[in-house]
C-alpha positions as semicolon CSV with decimal commas, in nm:
position;residue;x (nm);y (nm);z (nm)
1;A;1,452;5,299;-4,626
2;G;1,594;5,627;-4,688
3;L;1,737;5,892;-4,912
4;I;2,094;5,985;-4,987
5;H;2,150;6,331;-5,200
6;D;2,481;6,371;-5,389
7;T;2,476;6,749;-5,426
8;R;2,818;6,721;-5,620
9;H;2,664;6,522;-5,914
10;G;2,295;6,614;-5,837
11;I;2,179;6,253;-5,781
12;D;1,945;6,114;-5,551
13;Y;1,990;5,754;-5,406
14;F;1,706;5,564;-5,261
15;L;1,774;5,290;-5,018
16;E;1,602;4,973;-4,870
17;P;1,701;4,728;-4,642
18;A;1,826;4,406;-4,791
19;V;1,634;4,092;-4,749
20;N;1,773;3,816;-4,520
21;E;2,073;4,012;-4,447
22;N;2,196;4,181;-4,123
23;E;2,060;4,513;-4,016
24;Q;2,344;4,708;-4,142
25;S;2,310;4,608;-4,518
26;Y;2,112;4,792;-4,794
27;I;2,008;4,779;-5,130
28;L;2,061;5,078;-5,374
29;T;1,733;5,048;-5,567
30;Y;1,748;5,336;-5,798
31;Q;1,867;5,698;-5,866
32;Q;1,714;5,986;-5,985
33;K;1,873;6,302;-6,129
34;S;1,779;6,617;-5,951
35;P;1,606;6,874;-6,153
36;S;1,809;7,083;-6,368
37;N;1,773;7,431;-6,504
38;Q;1,734;7,278;-6,843
39;S;1,396;7,140;-6,757
40;R;1,103;7,216;-6,992
41;I;0,900;7,520;-6,927
42;W;0,568;7,326;-6,895
43;S;0,689;7,114;-6,620
44;C;0,761;7,409;-6,394
45;E;1,099;7,261;-6,375
46;I;1,013;6,918;-6,229
47;D;1,209;6,626;-6,385
48;S;1,069;6,269;-6,311
49;S;1,363;6,068;-6,506
50;E;1,462;5,753;-6,324
51;T;1,751;5,491;-6,368
52;I;1,716;5,153;-6,223
53;I;2,031;5,011;-6,072
54;K;2,010;4,637;-5,979
55;N;2,202;4,405;-5,723
56;H;2,423;4,684;-5,582
57;T;2,453;4,628;-5,204
58;F;2,680;4,780;-4,954
59;K;2,775;4,768;-4,610
60;H;2,706;5,050;-4,368
61;N;3,004;5,093;-4,137
62;R;2,984;5,429;-3,982
63;M;2,759;5,740;-3,972
64;H;2,950;6,061;-4,093
65;R;2,865;6,380;-3,931
66;S;2,753;6,672;-4,143
67;I;2,641;7,012;-4,098
68;I;2,267;7,009;-4,121
69;R;2,143;7,310;-4,337
70;E;1,754;7,396;-4,357
71;R;1,602;7,405;-4,691
72;F;1,317;7,634;-4,770
73;V;1,041;7,598;-5,029
74;E;0,867;7,896;-5,113
75;T;0,503;7,830;-5,209
76;L;0,229;8,018;-5,390
77;L;-0,122;7,860;-5,316
78;V;-0,383;7,918;-5,568
79;A;-0,754;7,807;-5,518
80;D;-0,991;7,817;-5,813
81;S;-1,370;7,929;-5,783
82;S;-1,484;7,560;-5,715
83;V;-1,294;7,586;-5,376
84;T;-1,425;7,940;-5,291
85;E;-1,792;7,831;-5,380
86;F;-1,761;7,516;-5,162
87;F;-1,721;7,734;-4,841
88;S;-1,956;7,979;-4,716
89;H;-1,711;8,258;-4,634
90;S;-1,370;8,349;-4,790
91;N;-1,236;8,330;-4,431
92;V;-1,331;7,984;-4,401
93;T;-1,168;7,905;-4,724
94;E;-0,855;8,070;-4,609
95;L;-0,857;7,905;-4,301
96;Y;-0,910;7,561;-4,489
97;L;-0,606;7,630;-4,703
98;L;-0,394;7,736;-4,425
99;T;-0,463;7,422;-4,242
100;M;-0,360;7,210;-4,537
101;M;-0,058;7,390;-4,578
102;N;0,013;7,326;-4,193
103;M;-0,015;6,942;-4,279
104;V;0,219;7,007;-4,566
105;H;0,465;7,174;-4,363
106;S;0,441;6,885;-4,108
107;I;0,524;6,626;-4,357
108;Y;0,817;6,804;-4,507
109;A;0,971;6,883;-4,149
110;H;0,955;6,518;-4,031
111;V;1,277;6,394;-3,895
112;S;1,262;6,069;-4,133
113;L;1,360;6,312;-4,439
114;G;1,713;6,356;-4,298
115;Y;1,720;6,736;-4,297
116;P;1,470;6,981;-4,220
117;V;1,262;7,158;-4,505
118;E;1,058;7,445;-4,426
119;I;0,759;7,540;-4,643
120;V;0,701;7,902;-4,658
121;L;0,376;8,009;-4,793
122;T;0,432;8,333;-4,964
123;R;0,091;8,428;-5,120
124;I;-0,263;8,288;-5,133
125;I;-0,474;8,363;-5,442
126;L;-0,846;8,292;-5,444
127;L;-0,981;8,302;-5,799
128;S;-1,297;8,418;-5,808
129;N;-1,382;8,435;-6,167
130;E;-1,266;8,200;-6,442
131;S;-1,126;8,483;-6,637
132;D;-0,823;8,484;-6,409
133;F;-0,688;8,165;-6,504
134;Q;-0,841;7,915;-6,773
135;M;-0,804;7,539;-6,736
136;A;-0,757;7,318;-7,028
137;S;-0,908;6,989;-7,093
138;K;-0,571;6,802;-7,081
139;S;-0,369;6,795;-6,756
140;H;-0,014;6,873;-6,938
141;E;-0,192;7,184;-7,096
142;T;-0,355;7,318;-6,783
143;L;0,015;7,279;-6,625
144;H;0,157;7,448;-6,918
145;K;-0,099;7,746;-6,883
146;F;-0,037;7,768;-6,512
147;C;0,329;7,805;-6,545
148;E;0,285;8,064;-6,805
149;W;0,030;8,238;-6,564
150;Q;0,231;8,242;-6,266
151;E;0,530;8,358;-6,461
152;Q;0,311;8,656;-6,577
153;L;0,216;8,712;-6,233
154;K;0,578;8,723;-6,092
155;K;0,660;8,983;-6,357
156;T;0,363;9,191;-6,283
157;N;0,464;9,184;-5,893
158;K;0,831;9,272;-5,976
159;T;0,714;9,587;-6,184
160;N;0,455;9,689;-5,920
161;R;0,729;9,680;-5,621
162;T;0,980;9,931;-5,799
């Protein structure tokens, strides 16, 4: 199984071994368009559209060498008051969150991805009171509110730097 990313067309092709075939035959199971800049604001630029491609097989003849470029994902980690209340001290909370991010980094740095992805933790925010960010009853509303909140946070940080 594997993934081929076509940067020119912005399409991801997912591969899996063909059943009852030799080891060099694969089936292209489906393609997924990469997120575009035209995504809806409440999705935080996440696009999950999929298209099924059936009965498409090809022979793997030769590996092409390519330059491996590192990819970076900058991450803001936000923990609400329920997380901070679970641990007795803020130091323990931060250590737990850093351990979780280290696990995420290990998963994305795995060789099976085909190229390295570096997870960069840019900031940790521990919400102490509920006035910082209000969650909604529906998940899509919470995601929308969170996207607006983090956009406002980015704007505030930019004005404070100057």
